C-alpha positions in Angstrom: -96.8 -82.0 -11.1 -94.2 -79.6 -9.7 -90.9 -81.3 -10.7 -87.9 -79.6 -12.1 -88.1 -80.9 -15.6 -84.7 -79.6 -16.8 -82.9 -81.2 -13.8 -84.7 -84.6 -14.4 -83.9 -84.4 -18.1 -80.2 -83.7 -17.4 -80.1 -86.6 -14.9 -81.8 -88.9 -17.3 -79.3 -87.8 -20.1 -76.4 -88.7 -17.9 -78.0 -92.0 -17.0 -78.3 -93.2 -20.6 -74.8 -92.0 -21.4 -73.4 -94.3 -18.7 -76.0 -97.1 -18.9 -76.2 -97.6 -22.7 -73.9 -96.0 -25.2 -75.9 -97.7 -28.0 -79.2 -96.2 -27.0 -77.5 -92.9 -26.2 -76.1 -92.7 -29.8 -79.4 -93.6 -31.3 -81.3 -91.1 -29.2 -79.4 -88.1 -30.5 -81.3 -88.5 -33.8 -84.7 -87.8 -32.3 -86.1 -84.3 -32.2 -85.5 -82.5 -28.8 -88.9 -83.3 -27.2 -88.9 -86.9 -28.2 -85.2 -87.3 -27.2 -85.8 -85.9 -23.8 -88.8 -88.2 -23.2 -86.8 -91.2 -24.4 -84.1 -90.4 -21.8 -86.8 -90.0 -19.1 -88.2 -93.4 -19.8 -84.8 -95.0 -20.1 -83.8 -93.6 -16.7 -86.7 -95.5 -15.1 -86.0 -98.7 -16.9 -82.3 -98.6 -16.0 -83.1 -97.8 -12.3 -85.6 -100.6 -12.1 -83.2 -103.0 -13.5 -80.4 -101.9 -11.2 -82.7 -102.1 -8.1 -83.9 -105.5 -9.1 -80.4 -106.9 -9.6 -78.7 -105.0 -6.8 -76.3 -103.5 -9.3 -75.2 -100.0 -10.5 -75.8 -99.0 -14.1 -76.0 -102.5 -15.4 -72.7 -103.6 -13.8 -71.9 -106.8 -11.8 -74.9 -108.3 -10.0 -74.9 -107.7 -6.3 -76.1 -109.9 -3.4 -79.5 -111.2 -4.6 -80.8 -111.7 -1.0 -83.9 -109.4 -0.5 -85.0 -109.6 -4.1 -88.7 -109.5 -3.1 -88.2 -106.4 -1.0 -86.5 -104.7 -3.9 -89.3 -105.7 -6.2 -91.8 -104.2 -3.7 -89.8 -101.0 -3.6 -90.0 -100.7 -7.5 -93.7 -101.2 -7.5 -94.2 -98.7 -4.6 -92.0 -96.0 -6.2 -93.6 -96.5 -9.6 -97.1 -96.2 -8.0 -96.0 -92.9 -6.4 -94.7 -91.7 -9.8 -97.9 -92.3 -11.5 -99.7 -90.4 -8.7 -97.5 -87.5 -9.3 -95.9 -87.7 -5.9 -92.1 -87.0 -5.2 -90.4 -90.4 -4.8 -87.0 -89.3 -3.6 -85.4 -90.9 -6.6 -84.9 -88.8 -9.8 -85.3 -91.8 -12.1 -88.8 -92.6 -10.8 -89.6 -88.8 -10.7 -88.5 -88.8 -14.4 -90.9 -91.7 -15.1 -93.8 -89.9 -13.4 -93.1 -86.9 -15.6 -92.9 -88.8 -18.9 -95.9 -91.0 -18.1 -97.9 -87.8 -17.4 -96.8 -86.1 -20.7 -97.3 -89.2 -22.9 -100.1 -91.2 -21.4 -98.1 -94.3 -20.3 -100.4 -96.4 -18.2 -99.8 -98.4 -15.0 -100.6 -101.6 -17.0 -97.7 -100.8 -19.4 -95.4 -100.3 -16.5 -96.6 -103.6 -14.8 -95.8 -105.5 -18.0 -92.1 -104.5 -17.5 -92.0 -105.0 -13.7 -93.4 -108.5 -14.2 -90.1 -109.4 -15.8 -88.2 -108.4 -12.7 -90.7 -110.5 -10.7 -89.7 -113.5 -12.6 -86.0 -113.1 -11.8 -86.9 -112.5 -8.1 -88.7 -115.8 -8.1 -85.7 -117.6 -9.5 -87.8 -118.5 -12.6 -86.3 -120.5 -15.6 -87.8 -120.8 -19.0 -88.9 -124.3 -19.9 -90.0 -123.7 -23.5 -89.3 -121.2 -26.3 -92.6 -119.6 -25.4 -91.5 -119.1 -21.9 -88.3 -117.4 -23.0 -90.3 -115.2 -25.5 -92.6 -114.3 -22.6 -89.7 -113.1 -20.6 -88.3 -111.2 -23.6 -91.7 -109.4 -23.8 -91.6 -108.3 -20.2 -88.1 -107.0 -20.1 -87.8 -105.6 -23.6 -90.9 -105.9 -25.8 -93.1 -104.1 -23.3 -90.4 -101.4 -23.2 -90.5 -101.0 -26.9 -94.3 -100.5 -26.7 -93.8 -97.7 -24.1 -91.0 -96.2 -26.4 -93.5 -96.1 -29.2 -96.0 -94.3 -27.0 -93.3 -91.7 -26.0 -92.7 -91.1 -29.7 -96.4 -90.3 -30.1 -97.8 -93.5 -31.5 -101.5 -93.6 -30.5 -102.9 -96.7 -28.7 -105.2 -97.4 -31.7 -102.2 -98.1 -33.9 -101.9 -101.7 -32.8 -99.8 -102.5 -36.0 -97.1 -100.0 -35.0 -97.1 -101.1 -31.4 -96.7 -104.7 -32.5 -93.6 -103.8 -34.5 -92.2 -101.7 -31.7 -92.5 -104.9 -29.5 -90.7 -106.8 -32.2 -87.7 -104.5 -31.9 -87.6 -104.9 -28.1 -87.8 -108.7 -28.6 -84.9 -108.6 -31.1 -82.8 -106.6 -28.6 -83.4 -109.1 -25.8 -82.8 -112.2 -27.8 -79.4 -110.6 -28.9 -78.7 -109.9 -25.2 -79.5 -113.5 -24.2 -77.1 -114.9 -26.9 -74.4 -112.5 -26.0 -74.6 -112.9 -22.2 -74.9 -116.7 -21.7 -71.5 -116.7 -19.8 -72.3 -113.7 -17.6 -75.7 -115.0 -16.8 -74.3 -118.5 -15.9 -71.8 -116.8 -13.6 -74.7 -115.0 -11.9 -76.6 -118.3 -11.5 -79.1 -117.4 -14.2 -80.1 -119.1 -17.5 -82.5 -117.7 -20.1 -82.0 -120.5 -22.6 -85.2 -122.8 -22.6 -84.7 -126.0 -20.6 -86.2 -127.8 -23.6 -83.5 -126.4 -25.9 -80.8 -127.5 -23.5 -82.3 -130.9 -23.2 -82.3 -131.3 -27.0 -78.6 -130.8 -27.1 -77.9 -132.7 -23.9 -76.5 -129.7 -22.1 -77.1 -129.7 -18.2 -77.6 -126.2 -17.0 -74.8 -126.7 -14.5 -72.4 -127.4 -17.4 -73.6 -124.7 -19.8 -70.1 -123.1 -20.1 -68.1 -126.4 -20.0 -65.7 -126.4 -23.0 -67.2 -129.7 -24.3 -70.6 -128.0 -24.6 -69.4 -125.2 -26.7 -70.4 -126.7 -30.1 -73.9 -127.4 -29.0 -74.1 -124.1 -27.2 -73.0 -122.3 -30.4 -75.9 -124.0 -32.2 -78.4 -122.7 -29.7 -76.9 -119.2 -30.0 -77.4 -119.3 -33.7 -81.1 -120.2 -33.1 -81.4 -117.2 -30.8 -79.7 -115.0 -33.5 -82.1 -116.2 -36.2 -85.1 -115.4 -34.0 -83.6 -112.0 -33.2 -83.1 -111.2 -36.9 -86.7 -112.2 -37.7 -88.0 -109.8 -35.1 -85.6 -107.0 -36.1 -86.7 -107.3 -39.8 -90.4 -107.1 -38.7 -89.6 -104.0 -36.6 -88.5 -102.2 -39.7 -92.0 -102.4 -41.1 -93.3 -100.4 -38.2 -90.5 -98.0 -38.3 -91.6 -97.0 -41.8 -94.8 -95.6 -40.3 -92.9 -93.1 -38.0 -91.7 -89.6 -38.7 -88.4 -89.3 -40.5 -86.2 -88.6 -37.4 -87.9 -91.2 -35.4 -87.5 -93.7 -38.2 -83.8 -92.8 -38.6 -83.1 -93.3 -34.8 -85.1 -96.6 -34.6 -83.3 -98.0 -37.7 -79.9 -96.9 -36.4 -80.7 -98.7 -33.0 -81.8 -101.8 -34.9 -78.6 -101.9 -36.8 -76.4 -101.5 -33.8 -78.1 -104.2 -31.9 -78.5 -106.4 -34.9 -74.7 -106.2 -35.3 -74.3 -107.7 -31.8 -76.5 -110.7 -32.7 -74.7 -111.2 -36.0 -71.3 -111.1 -34.4 -72.4 -113.6 -31.7 -73.5 -116.0 -34.5 -70.3 -115.4 -36.6 -68.0 -116.2 -33.6 -69.6 -119.6 -33.0 -67.9 -121.4 -30.2 -65.8 -118.4 -29.4 -68.8 -116.1 -28.8 -68.2 -115.9 -25.1 -64.4 -115.6 -24.9 -64.9 -111.9 -24.6 -68.1 -109.8 -24.5 -69.3 -108.8 -27.9 -69.8 -105.0 -28.3 -70.1 -102.4 -31.0 -67.3 -99.8 -31.3 -67.9 -96.1 -31.5 -66.8 -96.1 -35.1 -69.2 -99.0 -35.9 -72.1 -97.1 -34.3 -71.4 -94.1 -36.6 -71.5 -96.5 -39.5 -74.9 -97.8 -38.4 -76.2 -94.3 -38.0 -75.3 -93.6 -41.6 -76.9 -96.9 -42.7 -79.9 -96.0 -40.6 -80.2 -92.7 -42.5 -80.1 -94.5 -45.9 -82.7 -97.1 -44.6 -84.9 -94.3 -43.4 -85.1 -92.9 -47.0 -86.0 -96.3 -48.5 -89.0 -98.5 -48.3 -88.7 -101.3 -45.6 -87.8 -104.8 -46.9 -90.8 -107.1 -47.5 -91.4 -110.1 -45.4 -93.2 -113.2 -46.5 -94.5 -113.9 -43.0 -94.2 -112.1 -39.7 -92.5 -113.9 -36.8 -94.1 -116.7 -34.9 -94.3 -114.8 -31.7 -96.3 -111.5 -31.5 -97.1 -108.9 -28.9 -100.7 -109.8 -28.2 -99.9 -113.5 -28.0 -97.2 -112.9 -25.5 -99.1 -110.4 -23.5 -101.9 -113.0 -23.1 -99.3 -115.6 -22.0 -98.0 -113.0 -19.5 -101.3 -112.8 -17.8 -101.8 -116.5 -17.4 -101.1 -118.0 -13.9 -97.5 -119.2 -13.4 
């Protein structure tokens, strides 16, 4: 594989700095090799997401016509990356490099790409299970690959389960935070059954009169996110110190987003919830303290788990 690794790492570093300040902040806590590999993997995730949504670094969604063609391009470039072939796109070349170095498999990548396929099909979750299946694809499966990048062996199913939990927690927080943005783009990731329970038509999801009921659903999402975040801390305890520190810092940063959405209630979508640079530093400090302590005990793990969701993902429809 004759790629210019330093150039790909530099491009990936710039991509994460522009695409996710939260992940960029947490990634600085890894050792050099792991940090670079995390950047390389992130670059692929970001580029796939941008291609799928016809956007730039997570910005405003573009024209969604041709979604199936863009999905085919993602699969084609990813296949070339796994084959060690130049793709003409540094983000896919970066993925080929990190997949080769860490043993990421095509099946792992397809778990993520399947989430883009759902969006390309105009899919909507009908049940909580459907929503969690989507969260598995677009974030839980990424958490699994991140664990592999950090050196977690495939036989450590327990750690991979908890890595998936962290991804699920992140995505549930994203769904709660981005209800208004998703509605503007013609998307909805709240289960139809949840909306029906509250008497909210999807077409009226952001209507002022629906805000009290919508805030209750957001609180439900936040509670799910917090359960999975807490579970992820059990797995983080099995990692090396710097890896543990980075993961716990990221969990704190994203956990704060979920908490703030819940705290704001009906005003959660008046402006986009974010974490300030000063707050991120605070969570890095809290992550350090947490990395030195034993993880909190849980009476029971969350209802939804990686293997259950992966099995659902492979069912027809």
